[in-house]
VEXDREN-2710 file (C-alpha; in Angstrom, 1 decimal):
% VEXDREN-2710
k/r/px/py/pz
1/UNK/0.1/0.0/0.0
2/UNK/1.1/3.5/-0.8
3/UNK/2.5/5.7/2.1
4/UNK/0.9/8.6/0.5
5/UNK/-2.3/9.5/2.7
6/UNK/-5.5/9.2/-0.2
7/UNK/-6.4/12.7/0.1
8/UNK/-8.8/12.9/-2.3
9/UNK/-10.7/9.9/-0.6
10/UNK/-10.1/11.9/2.8
11/UNK/-11.6/14.9/1.0
12/UNK/-14.6/13.3/-0.6
13/UNK/-15.5/11.4/2.2
14/UNK/-15.6/15.0/4.6
15/UNK/-17.7/16.2/2.0
16/UNK/-20.5/13.3/2.0
17/UNK/-21.0/13.4/5.8
18/UNK/-21.1/17.2/5.6
19/UNK/-23.9/17.3/3.0
20/UNK/-25.2/14.2/3.9
21/UNK/-25.5/12.3/0.7
22/UNK/-23.4/11.4/-2.0
23/UNK/-25.6/13.2/-4.4
24/UNK/-25.2/16.5/-2.6
25/UNK/-21.4/16.2/-2.3
26/UNK/-21.0/15.4/-6.4
27/UNK/-22.8/18.5/-6.8
28/UNK/-20.5/20.9/-4.2
29/UNK/-17.5/19.3/-5.8
30/UNK/-18.6/19.5/-9.6
31/UNK/-17.7/16.0/-10.1
32/UNK/-20.3/12.6/-10.7
33/UNK/-22.0/10.7/-8.0
34/UNK/-20.0/7.4/-9.0
35/UNK/-16.6/9.2/-8.5
36/UNK/-17.6/10.1/-5.2
37/UNK/-18.5/6.6/-4.7
38/UNK/-15.7/4.8/-5.9
39/UNK/-13.3/7.5/-3.7
40/UNK/-15.4/6.7/-0.5
41/UNK/-15.2/2.8/-1.1
42/UNK/-11.6/3.0/-1.9
43/UNK/-10.9/4.9/1.0
44/UNK/-12.7/2.1/3.3
45/UNK/-10.5/-0.4/1.6
46/UNK/-7.4/1.1/2.5
47/UNK/-8.3/1.9/6.1
48/UNK/-10.4/-1.6/6.8
49/UNK/-13.7/-0.3/8.2
50/UNK/-17.0/0.9/7.4
51/UNK/-17.7/4.8/6.9
52/UNK/-21.2/4.7/6.3
53/UNK/-24.4/2.5/6.5
54/UNK/-26.0/2.8/3.7
55/UNK/-29.8/2.0/2.8
56/UNK/-31.6/3.1/-0.4
57/UNK/-33.2/5.7/1.4
58/UNK/-31.0/6.5/4.3
59/UNK/-27.2/7.1/4.4
60/UNK/-25.5/7.5/7.7
61/UNK/-22.1/7.5/9.8
62/UNK/-20.7/4.5/11.3
63/UNK/-19.2/5.0/14.9
64/UNK/-16.2/4.9/13.1
65/UNK/-16.6/7.1/10.2
66/UNK/-18.0/9.5/12.8
67/UNK/-14.5/9.4/14.4
68/UNK/-12.9/10.5/11.2
69/UNK/-15.6/12.5/9.8
70/UNK/-14.1/16.0/11.4
71/UNK/-10.6/15.5/10.5
72/UNK/-11.6/14.7/6.8
73/UNK/-13.7/17.6/6.8
74/UNK/-10.5/19.6/7.7
75/UNK/-8.3/18.2/5.2
76/UNK/-11.1/19.6/2.5
77/UNK/-11.9/23.1/4.2
78/UNK/-7.7/23.5/4.1
79/UNK/-7.3/22.3/0.9
80/UNK/-9.6/24.9/-0.4
81/UNK/-8.5/27.8/1.5
82/UNK/-5.1/26.7/0.0
83/UNK/-6.0/27.0/-3.4
84/UNK/-7.9/30.2/-3.2
85/UNK/-4.5/31.4/-1.8
86/UNK/-2.8/30.5/-4.6
87/UNK/-5.4/31.9/-6.8
88/UNK/-5.4/35.4/-5.3
89/UNK/-1.7/35.5/-5.7
90/UNK/-1.3/34.2/-8.8
91/UNK/-4.0/36.9/-10.2
92/UNK/-2.8/39.9/-8.1
93/UNK/0.9/41.8/-8.5
94/UNK/2.3/40.9/-5.5
95/UNK/5.4/38.8/-4.1
96/UNK/8.8/38.3/-4.7
97/UNK/10.4/38.8/-8.7
98/UNK/14.0/37.2/-9.2
99/UNK/15.1/39.5/-12.2
100/UNK/18.7/39.2/-14.1
101/UNK/19.6/42.2/-16.0
102/UNK/22.7/43.5/-17.7
103/UNK/25.1/45.0/-15.6
104/UNK/25.8/48.4/-17.6
105/UNK/22.4/48.4/-18.8
106/UNK/20.9/47.5/-15.4
107/UNK/22.6/50.3/-14.0
108/UNK/22.0/53.0/-16.5
109/UNK/18.7/52.2/-17.6
110/UNK/16.7/49.7/-15.3
111/UNK/17.6/50.9/-11.8
112/UNK/16.7/54.4/-12.3
113/UNK/12.9/53.2/-13.4
114/UNK/12.9/51.1/-10.0
115/UNK/11.1/53.9/-7.5
116/UNK/8.4/54.5/-10.0
117/UNK/7.8/50.9/-10.3
118/UNK/7.9/50.2/-6.7
119/UNK/5.2/53.5/-6.3
120/UNK/3.0/51.3/-9.0
121/UNK/3.5/48.3/-7.4
122/UNK/4.1/48.4/-3.5
123/UNK/3.5/44.8/-3.2
124/UNK/5.6/43.6/-5.3
125/UNK/10.1/42.9/-4.3
126/UNK/12.6/42.4/-6.4
127/UNK/15.8/40.7/-6.3
128/UNK/18.0/42.6/-8.9
129/UNK/20.9/40.4/-10.1
130/UNK/23.2/42.8/-12.1
131/UNK/26.0/40.8/-14.4
132/UNK/26.7/40.5/-17.7
133/UNK/27.2/36.8/-17.3
134/UNK/24.0/35.0/-19.0
135/UNK/22.0/33.6/-16.2
136/UNK/20.7/30.1/-16.2
137/UNK/16.8/31.1/-15.6
138/UNK/16.0/27.5/-14.8
139/UNK/18.8/26.2/-13.1
140/UNK/19.4/29.7/-11.1
141/UNK/15.8/30.1/-10.0
142/UNK/15.1/33.4/-12.0
143/UNK/11.6/34.2/-12.8
144/UNK/12.9/36.5/-15.3
145/UNK/15.6/38.2/-17.2
146/UNK/16.2/41.5/-19.3
147/UNK/18.6/40.2/-22.2
148/UNK/20.5/41.9/-25.0
149/UNK/21.2/39.2/-27.7
150/UNK/20.4/38.0/-30.7
151/UNK/18.1/35.1/-29.4
152/UNK/19.0/31.9/-30.8
153/UNK/16.1/28.7/-30.6
154/UNK/15.6/27.7/-26.9
155/UNK/13.1/26.6/-24.3
156/UNK/12.5/30.0/-22.8
157/UNK/10.1/32.6/-23.9
158/UNK/11.5/35.8/-25.2
159/UNK/9.4/39.0/-25.4
160/UNK/11.0/41.8/-27.9
161/UNK/11.4/44.8/-26.0
162/UNK/13.0/46.7/-28.8
163/UNK/15.5/46.3/-31.6
164/UNK/19.3/46.4/-30.3
165/UNK/21.7/47.8/-33.1
166/UNK/25.9/47.7/-32.1
167/UNK/28.5/50.1/-33.3
168/UNK/31.9/50.2/-34.2
169/UNK/33.3/53.6/-32.5
170/UNK/36.4/55.6/-31.9
171/UNK/36.9/58.7/-30.1
172/UNK/37.5/62.0/-32.9
173/UNK/41.2/62.4/-31.4
174/UNK/41.6/58.8/-32.0
175/UNK/41.0/59.2/-36.1
176/UNK/42.5/62.4/-35.9
177/UNK/45.8/60.3/-35.0
178/UNK/45.5/56.7/-37.0
179/UNK/42.8/57.9/-39.5
180/UNK/39.5/56.3/-40.2
181/UNK/39.1/52.5/-41.4
182/UNK/36.9/52.5/-44.8
183/UNK/36.6/48.9/-44.9
184/UNK/36.5/46.1/-42.0
185/UNK/39.9/44.7/-43.8
186/UNK/41.2/47.7/-42.6
187/UNK/40.7/46.9/-38.7
188/UNK/44.1/44.8/-39.0
189/UNK/46.4/47.5/-37.8
190/UNK/44.0/49.3/-35.4
191/UNK/44.0/48.3/-31.6
192/UNK/40.4/46.4/-31.2
193/UNK/39.0/46.0/-27.8
194/UNK/36.5/43.0/-27.1
195/UNK/34.8/41.0/-24.7
196/UNK/35.4/38.3/-22.7
197/UNK/32.2/36.6/-21.9
198/UNK/30.9/36.0/-25.3
199/UNK/29.8/31.8/-25.7
200/UNK/31.9/31.8/-28.4
201/UNK/35.5/33.6/-29.4
202/UNK/34.7/37.4/-30.3
203/UNK/34.2/37.4/-34.0
204/UNK/33.1/41.2/-35.9
205/UNK/30.4/40.4/-38.5
206/UNK/29.8/42.9/-41.0
207/UNK/27.1/42.9/-44.2
208/UNK/27.3/45.9/-46.5
209/UNK/23.9/47.7/-46.2
210/UNK/23.8/48.1/-50.3
211/UNK/25.6/45.1/-51.6
212/UNK/24.9/42.5/-48.8
213/UNK/28.9/41.7/-48.9
214/UNK/29.9/39.9/-45.7
215/UNK/33.2/40.5/-43.6
216/UNK/33.8/38.8/-40.5
217/UNK/37.0/40.1/-38.4
218/UNK/38.8/39.0/-35.1
219/UNK/39.5/41.9/-32.9
220/UNK/42.8/41.9/-31.4
221/UNK/43.6/44.3/-28.9
222/UNK/46.0/44.5/-25.5
223/UNK/42.3/44.5/-23.4
224/UNK/39.4/41.9/-23.2
225/UNK/36.7/42.9/-20.3
226/UNK/33.6/41.4/-18.8
227/UNK/31.4/44.8/-19.2
228/UNK/31.1/48.1/-21.2
229/UNK/32.0/50.3/-18.4
230/UNK/35.5/48.7/-18.5
231/UNK/36.0/49.4/-22.4
232/UNK/35.2/53.1/-22.3
233/UNK/37.8/54.8/-20.8
234/UNK/40.4/53.2/-23.3
235/UNK/38.3/54.4/-26.0
236/UNK/37.4/57.7/-24.4
237/UNK/41.2/58.4/-24.3
238/UNK/41.9/58.0/-28.0
239/UNK/44.1/54.8/-27.6
240/UNK/41.6/52.0/-29.2
241/UNK/38.9/51.1/-31.1
242/UNK/35.7/49.0/-30.2
243/UNK/32.0/47.6/-30.7
244/UNK/29.5/48.9/-28.3
245/UNK/25.7/48.3/-27.9
246/UNK/23.4/50.7/-29.1
247/UNK/22.6/51.9/-25.3
248/UNK/26.0/52.6/-24.4
249/UNK/27.1/54.4/-27.7
250/UNK/24.2/56.5/-27.7
251/UNK/25.2/59.3/-25.2
252/UNK/28.8/59.7/-26.6
253/UNK/27.6/60.3/-30.0
254/UNK/25.1/63.0/-28.7
255/UNK/28.2/64.8/-27.0
256/UNK/30.6/64.1/-29.7
257/UNK/33.0/62.1/-27.6
258/UNK/32.7/59.2/-30.2
259/UNK/32.0/58.5/-33.7
260/UNK/30.2/55.8/-35.6
261/UNK/32.6/54.0/-37.9
262/UNK/32.3/51.7/-41.4
263/UNK/28.3/52.9/-41.2
264/UNK/27.7/51.7/-44.8
265/UNK/28.4/48.6/-43.2
266/UNK/25.6/46.9/-40.5
267/UNK/27.1/44.5/-37.3
268/UNK/25.2/41.8/-36.4
269/UNK/21.8/43.0/-34.7
270/UNK/20.3/41.6/-31.5
271/UNK/17.5/42.9/-29.5
272/UNK/16.2/43.6/-25.8
273/UNK/14.0/41.1/-24.7
274/UNK/12.2/40.0/-21.6
275/UNK/12.9/36.5/-21.1
276/UNK/11.1/34.1/-18.7
277/UNK/11.1/30.2/-18.3
278/UNK/7.8/29.4/-19.6
279/UNK/4.5/31.4/-20.8
280/UNK/2.3/29.1/-19.2
281/UNK/0.6/30.1/-15.9
282/UNK/2.7/33.2/-15.3
283/UNK/2.2/34.9/-12.1
284/UNK/0.8/38.4/-11.9
285/UNK/4.0/39.5/-10.3
286/UNK/5.9/38.5/-13.3
287/UNK/3.1/39.8/-15.8
288/UNK/3.4/43.1/-13.8
289/UNK/7.4/43.4/-13.9
290/UNK/7.1/42.2/-17.8
291/UNK/4.6/45.6/-18.6
292/UNK/6.2/48.1/-16.9
293/UNK/9.9/47.5/-18.7
294/UNK/8.5/46.7/-22.2
295/UNK/6.5/50.2/-21.7
296/UNK/9.2/52.1/-20.4
297/UNK/12.4/50.7/-22.4
298/UNK/10.7/50.3/-25.8
299/UNK/10.9/53.8/-26.5
300/UNK/13.8/55.1/-24.0
301/UNK/16.0/57.6/-25.1
302/UNK/19.2/55.3/-25.5
303/UNK/17.6/54.7/-29.0
304/UNK/19.5/56.3/-31.7
305/UNK/17.8/58.3/-34.4
306/UNK/19.2/56.8/-37.7
307/UNK/19.6/58.3/-40.9
308/UNK/19.1/56.2/-44.0
309/UNK/22.6/55.7/-44.6
310/UNK/22.9/54.0/-41.0
311/UNK/24.5/56.9/-39.0
312/UNK/23.3/58.5/-36.0
313/UNK/21.0/61.5/-37.0
314/UNK/21.0/64.7/-35.1
315/UNK/18.6/65.1/-32.0
316/UNK/15.3/66.8/-33.4
317/UNK/15.3/69.8/-31.3
318/UNK/12.1/70.0/-28.8
END
């Protein structure tokens, strides 16, 4: 015999005892009379004693059944309360959300939004994990992540917030000293800084906007890093070339501290995504986080206005 208690049989027995009939219990639980009868019979066989005396006109608890009825009814009642609590929790935005975000993007664009988020959703708490190492959502127990990537097929559910372009950049000082590359193949003599936390060896893929020509370049330089912040001092000082995601490059374009290179060529583009392990039965707290950040980040100021030839255009006067 299984060591697991027959919770269904106990609950149905408790409901029959409460209602005084199999038919009344079946109606209250939304199941058939036969289902209730089978459950009670199964429980009697398991426990080794009769719970009811049955006649064609009357149903009465035995002494043995009466000693068990109150506890069985309590099991049913507590199960109802547990389900009601679970439904309320899943339908109301409340509880803890474990959220992973890219380190630089999280600091610049997610953290400043949090005061407004918590004013809107005071019953939600967030564990914010800011890291440029891609989190294992399922293995590490994350509810969701904001992810900047060219999403590949996976078991995760990804909601696109906005496209995320990448730019090859250098400072005006660097260009005045070393010249402006005209073709990806011209990058060979230049120090090109890259990242160490890519899944594969860092390769820059360029596609010509008009001809479709493709060119793959492996960047070589004195520095490889794990975050955008570690790249910027070298590039702003005029010591190297690098590639930056749109959110990081745009402010420096506007201040004329960096310039885009090879604007006739397009680098591999990805997107900013809200990623969850599954869309099935998503709790209200996760949906609230998703809807908030999608609405705020889809039209954020980090998005560069682009001229037809692929160059960032000057901000429009307001």
